KEPA-10178 format. One record per residue (C-alpha): residue in one letter; x, y, z. Coordinates in steps of 0.2 Angstrom, whole numbers, plus 5000, padded with zeros to 4 digits. Layout:
BEGIN
<residuo=A; c1=X; c2=Y; c3=Z>
...
This chain:
BEGIN
<residuo=X; c1=5453; c2=5245; c3=4968>
<residuo=X; c1=5456; c2=5235; c3=4982>
<residuo=X; c1=5448; c2=5217; c3=4981>
<residuo=X; c1=5435; c2=5224; c3=4996>
<residuo=X; c1=5427; c2=5234; c3=4984>
<residuo=X; c1=5429; c2=5227; c3=4965>
<residuo=X; c1=5414; c2=5223; c3=4962>
<residuo=X; c1=5405; c2=5238; c3=4967>
<residuo=X; c1=5418; c2=5247; c3=4954>
<residuo=X; c1=5412; c2=5236; c3=4940>
<residuo=X; c1=5395; c2=5238; c3=4945>
<residuo=X; c1=5392; c2=5255; c3=4946>
<residuo=X; c1=5408; c2=5262; c3=4936>
<residuo=X; c1=5403; c2=5271; c3=4920>
<residuo=X; c1=5383; c2=5273; c3=4927>
<residuo=X; c1=5381; c2=5294; c3=4928>
<residuo=X; c1=5365; c2=5302; c3=4925>
<residuo=X; c1=5372; c2=5309; c3=4910>
<residuo=X; c1=5376; c2=5291; c3=4902>
<residuo=X; c1=5361; c2=5285; c3=4910>
<residuo=X; c1=5346; c2=5297; c3=4908>
<residuo=X; c1=5337; c2=5291; c3=4923>
<residuo=X; c1=5337; c2=5271; c3=4918>
<residuo=X; c1=5350; c2=5257; c3=4925>
<residuo=X; c1=5359; c2=5254; c3=4909>
<residuo=X; c1=5369; c2=5267; c3=4899>
<residuo=X; c1=5359; c2=5272; c3=4881>
<residuo=X; c1=5365; c2=5265; c3=4866>
<residuo=X; c1=5369; c2=5282; c3=4857>
<residuo=X; c1=5373; c2=5279; c3=4839>
<residuo=X; c1=5376; c2=5294; c3=4829>
<residuo=X; c1=5388; c2=5298; c3=4817>
<residuo=X; c1=5387; c2=5318; c3=4815>
<residuo=X; c1=5385; c2=5328; c3=4831>
<residuo=X; c1=5373; c2=5344; c3=4826>
<residuo=X; c1=5377; c2=5363; c3=4836>
<residuo=X; c1=5368; c2=5374; c3=4844>
<residuo=X; c1=5381; c2=5388; c3=4838>
<residuo=X; c1=5394; c2=5392; c3=4830>
<residuo=X; c1=5403; c2=5398; c3=4848>
<residuo=X; c1=5398; c2=5378; c3=4853>
<residuo=X; c1=5406; c2=5370; c3=4837>
<residuo=X; c1=5423; c2=5381; c3=4839>
<residuo=X; c1=5422; c2=5375; c3=4857>
<residuo=X; c1=5418; c2=5356; c3=4852>
<residuo=X; c1=5430; c2=5354; c3=4840>
<residuo=X; c1=5444; c2=5364; c3=4850>
<residuo=X; c1=5444; c2=5353; c3=4863>
<residuo=X; c1=5439; c2=5338; c3=4854>
<residuo=X; c1=5445; c2=5327; c3=4872>
<residuo=X; c1=5438; c2=5315; c3=4886>
<residuo=X; c1=5417; c2=5314; c3=4885>
<residuo=X; c1=5415; c2=5330; c3=4872>
<residuo=X; c1=5405; c2=5326; c3=4858>
<residuo=X; c1=5413; c2=5332; c3=4842>
<residuo=X; c1=5409; c2=5318; c3=4828>
<residuo=X; c1=5405; c2=5302; c3=4827>
<residuo=X; c1=5421; c2=5293; c3=4829>
<residuo=X; c1=5426; c2=5304; c3=4843>
<residuo=X; c1=5411; c2=5293; c3=4851>
<residuo=X; c1=5397; c2=5295; c3=4861>
<residuo=X; c1=5390; c2=5297; c3=4877>
<residuo=X; c1=5390; c2=5276; c3=4875>
<residuo=X; c1=5408; c2=5276; c3=4871>
<residuo=X; c1=5409; c2=5289; c3=4885>
<residuo=X; c1=5402; c2=5276; c3=4898>
<residuo=X; c1=5412; c2=5264; c3=4894>
<residuo=X; c1=5428; c2=5273; c3=4891>
<residuo=X; c1=5427; c2=5278; c3=4911>
<residuo=X; c1=5423; c2=5263; c3=4917>
<residuo=X; c1=5439; c2=5254; c3=4909>
<residuo=X; c1=5450; c2=5268; c3=4916>
<residuo=X; c1=5443; c2=5268; c3=4933>
<residuo=X; c1=5444; c2=5249; c3=4930>
<residuo=X; c1=5463; c2=5248; c3=4924>
<residuo=X; c1=5467; c2=5264; c3=4937>
<residuo=X; c1=5473; c2=5276; c3=4922>
<residuo=X; c1=5471; c2=5296; c3=4913>
<residuo=X; c1=5461; c2=5287; c3=4900>
<residuo=X; c1=5455; c2=5273; c3=4889>
<residuo=X; c1=5452; c2=5273; c3=4868>
<residuo=X; c1=5443; c2=5261; c3=4861>
<residuo=X; c1=5448; c2=5249; c3=4843>
<residuo=X; c1=5438; c2=5237; c3=4833>
<residuo=X; c1=5446; c2=5221; c3=4840>
<residuo=X; c1=5461; c2=5217; c3=4853>
<residuo=X; c1=5476; c2=5216; c3=4837>
<residuo=X; c1=5468; c2=5234; c3=4833>
<residuo=X; c1=5473; c2=5241; c3=4852>
<residuo=X; c1=5492; c2=5234; c3=4851>
<residuo=X; c1=5493; c2=5238; c3=4831>
<residuo=X; c1=5485; c2=5256; c3=4834>
<residuo=X; c1=5495; c2=5257; c3=4850>
<residuo=X; c1=5513; c2=5253; c3=4845>
<residuo=X; c1=5509; c2=5267; c3=4829>
<residuo=X; c1=5506; c2=5280; c3=4839>
<residuo=X; c1=5524; c2=5281; c3=4848>
<residuo=X; c1=5535; c2=5273; c3=4835>
<residuo=X; c1=5542; c2=5279; c3=4820>
<residuo=X; c1=5555; c2=5277; c3=4810>
<residuo=X; c1=5573; c2=5273; c3=4814>
<residuo=X; c1=5564; c2=5267; c3=4830>
<residuo=X; c1=5567; c2=5248; c3=4838>
<residuo=X; c1=5554; c2=5239; c3=4851>
<residuo=X; c1=5558; c2=5224; c3=4860>
<residuo=X; c1=5546; c2=5211; c3=4859>
<residuo=X; c1=5542; c2=5197; c3=4872>
<residuo=X; c1=5546; c2=5182; c3=4864>
<residuo=X; c1=5531; c2=5173; c3=4870>
<residuo=X; c1=5517; c2=5185; c3=4862>
<residuo=X; c1=5503; c2=5185; c3=4854>
<residuo=X; c1=5506; c2=5178; c3=4837>
<residuo=X; c1=5497; c2=5192; c3=4829>
<residuo=X; c1=5506; c2=5206; c3=4838>
<residuo=X; c1=5526; c2=5198; c3=4831>
<residuo=X; c1=5517; c2=5195; c3=4813>
<residuo=X; c1=5513; c2=5215; c3=4815>
<residuo=X; c1=5533; c2=5217; c3=4819>
<residuo=X; c1=5541; c2=5206; c3=4807>
<residuo=X; c1=5526; c2=5212; c3=4792>
<residuo=X; c1=5523; c2=5229; c3=4794>
<residuo=X; c1=5532; c2=5239; c3=4808>
<residuo=X; c1=5549; c2=5231; c3=4798>
<residuo=X; c1=5543; c2=5240; c3=4781>
<residuo=X; c1=5541; c2=5256; c3=4790>
<residuo=X; c1=5558; c2=5256; c3=4796>
<residuo=X; c1=5555; c2=5252; c3=4814>
<residuo=X; c1=5566; c2=5235; c3=4820>
<residuo=X; c1=5561; c2=5223; c3=4831>
<residuo=X; c1=5571; c2=5214; c3=4845>
<residuo=X; c1=5561; c2=5197; c3=4853>
<residuo=X; c1=5567; c2=5192; c3=4872>
<residuo=X; c1=5567; c2=5177; c3=4882>
<residuo=X; c1=5551; c2=5181; c3=4896>
<residuo=X; c1=5558; c2=5176; c3=4911>
<residuo=X; c1=5574; c2=5190; c3=4906>
<residuo=X; c1=5568; c2=5198; c3=4921>
<residuo=X; c1=5582; c2=5214; c3=4927>
<residuo=X; c1=5593; c2=5206; c3=4912>
<residuo=X; c1=5580; c2=5213; c3=4897>
<residuo=X; c1=5594; c2=5231; c3=4902>
<residuo=X; c1=5606; c2=5220; c3=4890>
<residuo=X; c1=5594; c2=5222; c3=4874>
<residuo=X; c1=5591; c2=5241; c3=4877>
<residuo=X; c1=5600; c2=5248; c3=4862>
<residuo=X; c1=5600; c2=5267; c3=4861>
<residuo=X; c1=5584; c2=5269; c3=4849>
<residuo=X; c1=5572; c2=5259; c3=4858>
<residuo=X; c1=5558; c2=5267; c3=4861>
<residuo=X; c1=5549; c2=5253; c3=4871>
<residuo=X; c1=5545; c2=5238; c3=4879>
<residuo=X; c1=5530; c2=5229; c3=4875>
<residuo=X; c1=5526; c2=5213; c3=4890>
<residuo=X; c1=5513; c2=5200; c3=4888>
<residuo=X; c1=5511; c2=5192; c3=4905>
<residuo=X; c1=5507; c2=5178; c3=4904>
<residuo=X; c1=5513; c2=5174; c3=4888>
<residuo=X; c1=5502; c2=5166; c3=4874>
<residuo=X; c1=5500; c2=5148; c3=4874>
<residuo=X; c1=5514; c2=5145; c3=4888>
<residuo=X; c1=5510; c2=5155; c3=4900>
<residuo=X; c1=5527; c2=5163; c3=4908>
<residuo=X; c1=5524; c2=5173; c3=4919>
<residuo=X; c1=5536; c2=5190; c3=4917>
<residuo=X; c1=5544; c2=5200; c3=4933>
<residuo=X; c1=5535; c2=5215; c3=4927>
<residuo=X; c1=5540; c2=5227; c3=4941>
<residuo=X; c1=5560; c2=5223; c3=4939>
<residuo=X; c1=5556; c2=5227; c3=4921>
<residuo=X; c1=5548; c2=5242; c3=4919>
<residuo=X; c1=5561; c2=5249; c3=4930>
<residuo=X; c1=5575; c2=5244; c3=4918>
<residuo=X; c1=5564; c2=5252; c3=4906>
<residuo=X; c1=5564; c2=5268; c3=4916>
<residuo=X; c1=5580; c2=5271; c3=4920>
<residuo=X; c1=5583; c2=5270; c3=4901>
<residuo=X; c1=5569; c2=5283; c3=4897>
<residuo=X; c1=5557; c2=5268; c3=4887>
<residuo=X; c1=5543; c2=5266; c3=4890>
<residuo=X; c1=5532; c2=5251; c3=4893>
<residuo=X; c1=5516; c2=5242; c3=4888>
<residuo=X; c1=5506; c2=5227; c3=4890>
<residuo=X; c1=5495; c2=5214; c3=4883>
<residuo=X; c1=5485; c2=5213; c3=4899>
<residuo=X; c1=5471; c2=5202; c3=4892>
<residuo=X; c1=5472; c2=5186; c3=4905>
<residuo=X; c1=5474; c2=5198; c3=4921>
<residuo=X; c1=5458; c2=5208; c3=4914>
<residuo=X; c1=5463; c2=5223; c3=4922>
<residuo=X; c1=5452; c2=5215; c3=4939>
<residuo=X; c1=5466; c2=5203; c3=4943>
<residuo=X; c1=5478; c2=5212; c3=4935>
<residuo=X; c1=5480; c2=5232; c3=4933>
<residuo=X; c1=5497; c2=5237; c3=4925>
<residuo=X; c1=5498; c2=5253; c3=4926>
<residuo=X; c1=5499; c2=5249; c3=4948>
<residuo=X; c1=5515; c2=5240; c3=4942>
<residuo=X; c1=5522; c2=5255; c3=4932>
<residuo=X; c1=5517; c2=5250; c3=4915>
<residuo=X; c1=5512; c2=5264; c3=4906>
<residuo=X; c1=5501; c2=5256; c3=4893>
<residuo=X; c1=5488; c2=5242; c3=4896>
<residuo=X; c1=5480; c2=5233; c3=4880>
<residuo=X; c1=5466; c2=5222; c3=4880>
<residuo=X; c1=5457; c2=5214; c3=4869>
<residuo=X; c1=5440; c2=5217; c3=4879>
<residuo=X; c1=5434; c2=5203; c3=4866>
<residuo=X; c1=5438; c2=5192; c3=4879>
<residuo=X; c1=5432; c2=5193; c3=4896>
<residuo=X; c1=5426; c2=5212; c3=4897>
<residuo=X; c1=5415; c2=5205; c3=4883>
<residuo=X; c1=5411; c2=5186; c3=4891>
<residuo=X; c1=5399; c2=5181; c3=4877>
<residuo=X; c1=5409; c2=5179; c3=4862>
<residuo=X; c1=5396; c2=5190; c3=4850>
<residuo=X; c1=5408; c2=5206; c3=4849>
<residuo=X; c1=5424; c2=5210; c3=4843>
<residuo=X; c1=5433; c2=5224; c3=4853>
<residuo=X; c1=5450; c2=5230; c3=4858>
<residuo=X; c1=5453; c2=5245; c3=4874>
<residuo=X; c1=5472; c2=5253; c3=4879>
<residuo=X; c1=5473; c2=5263; c3=4895>
<residuo=X; c1=5488; c2=5275; c3=4895>
<residuo=X; c1=5493; c2=5284; c3=4912>
<residuo=X; c1=5491; c2=5304; c3=4910>
<residuo=X; c1=5508; c2=5305; c3=4904>
<residuo=X; c1=5505; c2=5294; c3=4889>
<residuo=X; c1=5487; c2=5296; c3=4886>
<residuo=X; c1=5484; c2=5313; c3=4877>
<residuo=X; c1=5496; c2=5305; c3=4862>
<residuo=X; c1=5486; c2=5290; c3=4862>
<residuo=X; c1=5468; c2=5297; c3=4860>
<residuo=X; c1=5475; c2=5309; c3=4848>
<residuo=X; c1=5484; c2=5297; c3=4836>
<residuo=X; c1=5472; c2=5282; c3=4837>
<residuo=X; c1=5457; c2=5295; c3=4831>
<residuo=X; c1=5469; c2=5302; c3=4818>
<residuo=X; c1=5472; c2=5285; c3=4814>
<residuo=X; c1=5453; c2=5281; c3=4811>
<residuo=X; c1=5448; c2=5270; c3=4826>
<residuo=X; c1=5431; c2=5269; c3=4833>
<residuo=X; c1=5417; c2=5255; c3=4838>
<residuo=X; c1=5402; c2=5256; c3=4838>
<residuo=X; c1=5389; c2=5260; c3=4851>
<residuo=X; c1=5377; c2=5242; c3=4849>
<residuo=X; c1=5396; c2=5234; c3=4853>
<residuo=X; c1=5398; c2=5248; c3=4867>
<residuo=X; c1=5384; c2=5244; c3=4877>
<residuo=X; c1=5388; c2=5226; c3=4875>
<residuo=X; c1=5404; c2=5229; c3=4884>
<residuo=X; c1=5397; c2=5238; c3=4897>
<residuo=X; c1=5384; c2=5226; c3=4901>
<residuo=X; c1=5399; c2=5211; c3=4903>
<residuo=X; c1=5409; c2=5221; c3=4914>
<residuo=X; c1=5394; c2=5217; c3=4926>
<residuo=X; c1=5396; c2=5202; c3=4926>
<residuo=X; c1=5413; c2=5197; c3=4925>
<residuo=X; c1=5420; c2=5196; c3=4942>
<residuo=X; c1=5404; c2=5182; c3=4946>
<residuo=X; c1=5410; c2=5174; c3=4929>
<residuo=X; c1=5428; c2=5177; c3=4931>
<residuo=X; c1=5428; c2=5166; c3=4949>
<residuo=X; c1=5418; c2=5153; c3=4941>
<residuo=X; c1=5430; c2=5151; c3=4926>
<residuo=X; c1=5447; c2=5152; c3=4940>
<residuo=X; c1=5438; c2=5137; c3=4947>
<residuo=X; c1=5433; c2=5125; c3=4937>
<residuo=X; c1=5450; c2=5128; c3=4928>
<residuo=X; c1=5459; c2=5122; c3=4942>
<residuo=X; c1=5447; c2=5109; c3=4946>
<residuo=X; c1=5452; c2=5105; c3=4927>
<residuo=X; c1=5471; c2=5106; c3=4930>
<residuo=X; c1=5474; c2=5095; c3=4944>
<residuo=X; c1=5465; c2=5083; c3=4935>
<residuo=X; c1=5475; c2=5082; c3=4923>
<residuo=X; c1=5492; c2=5084; c3=4931>
<residuo=X; c1=5489; c2=5068; c3=4939>
<residuo=X; c1=5487; c2=5060; c3=4922>
<residuo=X; c1=5498; c2=5048; c3=4913>
<residuo=X; c1=5501; c2=5057; c3=4897>
<residuo=X; c1=5501; c2=5074; c3=4904>
<residuo=X; c1=5520; c2=5079; c3=4909>
<residuo=X; c1=5516; c2=5095; c3=4917>
<residuo=X; c1=5502; c2=5112; c3=4919>
<residuo=X; c1=5505; c2=5129; c3=4913>
<residuo=X; c1=5492; c2=5139; c3=4924>
<residuo=X; c1=5502; c2=5154; c3=4931>
<residuo=X; c1=5495; c2=5147; c3=4950>
<residuo=X; c1=5505; c2=5129; c3=4947>
<residuo=X; c1=5524; c2=5129; c3=4953>
<residuo=X; c1=5526; c2=5119; c3=4938>
<residuo=X; c1=5522; c2=5136; c3=4926>
<residuo=X; c1=5538; c2=5148; c3=4925>
<residuo=X; c1=5534; c2=5163; c3=4933>
<residuo=X; c1=5522; c2=5158; c3=4947>
<residuo=X; c1=5531; c2=5165; c3=4960>
<residuo=X; c1=5529; c2=5184; c3=4951>
<residuo=X; c1=5509; c2=5178; c3=4948>
<residuo=X; c1=5510; c2=5175; c3=4968>
<residuo=X; c1=5517; c2=5191; c3=4970>
<residuo=X; c1=5507; c2=5203; c3=4956>
<residuo=X; c1=5489; c2=5194; c3=4954>
<residuo=X; c1=5473; c2=5194; c3=4961>
<residuo=X; c1=5469; c2=5177; c3=4956>
<residuo=X; c1=5466; c2=5168; c3=4939>
<residuo=X; c1=5456; c2=5165; c3=4924>
<residuo=X; c1=5448; c2=5149; c3=4914>
<residuo=X; c1=5463; c2=5150; c3=4901>
<residuo=X; c1=5479; c2=5136; c3=4906>
<residuo=X; c1=5488; c2=5123; c3=4894>
<residuo=X; c1=5497; c2=5109; c3=4897>
<residuo=X; c1=5512; c2=5098; c3=4891>
<residuo=X; c1=5511; c2=5081; c3=4884>
<residuo=X; c1=5525; c2=5068; c3=4887>
<residuo=X; c1=5523; c2=5063; c3=4870>
<residuo=X; c1=5516; c2=5065; c3=4855>
<residuo=X; c1=5512; c2=5067; c3=4837>
<residuo=X; c1=5500; c2=5075; c3=4822>
<residuo=X; c1=5490; c2=5060; c3=4821>
<residuo=X; c1=5487; c2=5058; c3=4840>
<residuo=X; c1=5482; c2=5078; c3=4842>
<residuo=X; c1=5469; c2=5079; c3=4828>
<residuo=X; c1=5460; c2=5062; c3=4834>
<residuo=X; c1=5462; c2=5070; c3=4852>
<residuo=X; c1=5455; c2=5086; c3=4846>
<residuo=X; c1=5439; c2=5079; c3=4833>
<residuo=X; c1=5437; c2=5067; c3=4850>
<residuo=X; c1=5431; c2=5082; c3=4860>
<residuo=X; c1=5412; c2=5086; c3=4861>
<residuo=X; c1=5411; c2=5101; c3=4876>
<residuo=X; c1=5428; c2=5109; c3=4869>
<residuo=X; c1=5426; c2=5115; c3=4852>
<residuo=X; c1=5441; c2=5123; c3=4843>
<residuo=X; c1=5441; c2=5140; c3=4839>
<residuo=X; c1=5455; c2=5153; c3=4845>
<residuo=X; c1=5448; c2=5166; c3=4853>
<residuo=X; c1=5443; c2=5161; c3=4873>
<residuo=X; c1=5435; c2=5170; c3=4888>
<residuo=X; c1=5415; c2=5166; c3=4883>
<residuo=X; c1=5406; c2=5156; c3=4893>
<residuo=X; c1=5410; c2=5140; c3=4882>
<residuo=X; c1=5424; c2=5128; c3=4883>
<residuo=X; c1=5437; c2=5129; c3=4868>
<residuo=X; c1=5454; c2=5119; c3=4864>
<residuo=X; c1=5468; c2=5122; c3=4853>
<residuo=X; c1=5484; c2=5112; c3=4851>
<residuo=X; c1=5503; c2=5113; c3=4843>
<residuo=X; c1=5514; c2=5099; c3=4841>
<residuo=X; c1=5528; c2=5111; c3=4842>
<residuo=X; c1=5531; c2=5130; c3=4846>
<residuo=X; c1=5540; c2=5133; c3=4829>
<residuo=X; c1=5538; c2=5150; c3=4820>
<residuo=X; c1=5529; c2=5157; c3=4839>
<residuo=X; c1=5545; c2=5161; c3=4843>
<residuo=X; c1=5561; c2=5164; c3=4839>
<residuo=X; c1=5573; c2=5167; c3=4855>
<residuo=X; c1=5564; c2=5154; c3=4868>
<residuo=X; c1=5568; c2=5136; c3=4864>
<residuo=X; c1=5554; c2=5123; c3=4865>
<residuo=X; c1=5562; c2=5105; c3=4874>
<residuo=X; c1=5544; c2=5099; c3=4880>
<residuo=X; c1=5530; c2=5089; c3=4871>
<residuo=X; c1=5515; c2=5096; c3=4862>
<residuo=X; c1=5505; c2=5110; c3=4871>
<residuo=X; c1=5486; c2=5110; c3=4872>
<residuo=X; c1=5479; c2=5125; c3=4876>
<residuo=X; c1=5463; c2=5126; c3=4885>
<residuo=X; c1=5449; c2=5139; c3=4891>
<residuo=X; c1=5439; c2=5131; c3=4901>
<residuo=X; c1=5419; c2=5138; c3=4902>
<residuo=X; c1=5404; c2=5139; c3=4910>
<residuo=X; c1=5399; c2=5120; c3=4909>
<residuo=X; c1=5397; c2=5107; c3=4923>
<residuo=X; c1=5415; c2=5103; c3=4927>
<residuo=X; c1=5413; c2=5084; c3=4927>
<residuo=X; c1=5406; c2=5085; c3=4911>
<residuo=X; c1=5421; c2=5096; c3=4904>
<residuo=X; c1=5433; c2=5079; c3=4912>
<residuo=X; c1=5423; c2=5067; c3=4906>
<residuo=X; c1=5427; c2=5075; c3=4892>
<residuo=X; c1=5444; c2=5076; c3=4893>
<residuo=X; c1=5447; c2=5057; c3=4897>
<residuo=X; c1=5440; c2=5053; c3=4885>
<residuo=X; c1=5449; c2=5059; c3=4873>
<residuo=X; c1=5467; c2=5058; c3=4878>
<residuo=X; c1=5461; c2=5036; c3=4878>
<residuo=X; c1=5459; c2=5040; c3=4859>
<residuo=X; c1=5478; c2=5051; c3=4858>
<residuo=X; c1=5485; c2=5039; c3=4867>
<residuo=X; c1=5478; c2=5024; c3=4854>
<residuo=X; c1=5486; c2=5035; c3=4839>
<residuo=X; c1=5504; c2=5037; c3=4847>
């Protein structure tokens, strides 16, 4: 998808007449049971059970097919599986391809629930995990074992936003017959398309920018043609499905995702530039800033950023962090992001969130810049930082 037609694609994808029935949007087709007019028709549906074939409600309806087709086009893959949340998309993708005795490589800055799943669920199934530093690049080859089956990337990384050298790492993985999976929630398919860089499966928490309104939980995984049949069938066998209503809301979110992201990106850059000049701030962790590890890879591989970034304080304590958070008015405390509202979370240290990568800096505050007026957001941060300093 080139920059010149991405807006057009977001508006038009998944809108075949078979899905819209002559109106603008795909219809909401709710179903558990699919009925057949003949034995031969039933047998054909049971035999194929493929994409865009009505078979059973868990396999999907035309509403789901429309969303899957649109996301597949967005990410440039062979097919898209839908899940009830982003964490489910990650866990079910891993379970679809890993078995007892396998080894998986996970980036050390991974989303915390992914780490928990590996340590608490995969370990119990006899699947071992090794965490690697996010900036390792082609040296990932030193971590590959004889039983390594999968390389899992997340770029930028959670909280501290390191951008990985994905093409270099994919090349090494391919040389060792290791499949690659990337959490692309930040890149959203519009600003970054992992499959174009050789990644086998791209995962998103569609809860974030695809839906865009903080009212639907959903995950998506887009696989290339090689891995799509297995991902599709195994996700079905693992019982993964979403409601037609949620699929409809995700489709609606897609239509405005480009314009929303433009505003999120513009506002976040403005807020980040203001914070960069503040006396209490050590540095900015935004992929578009040179102070962010992997900034050169972001410039090379991404088409843009969004509303999510972090900033690192020069000094701080839990009392100061709590006072800062409690004083904010426009930034609400919450663990998601990607909606229309501004959010904030804070970490005094990275202890427990990583095992291979040290952290020698001060507290990290992560912001999601929503669609409010930037002047109001900066004023809110300004007064909160005054209170922060008073509690140091």
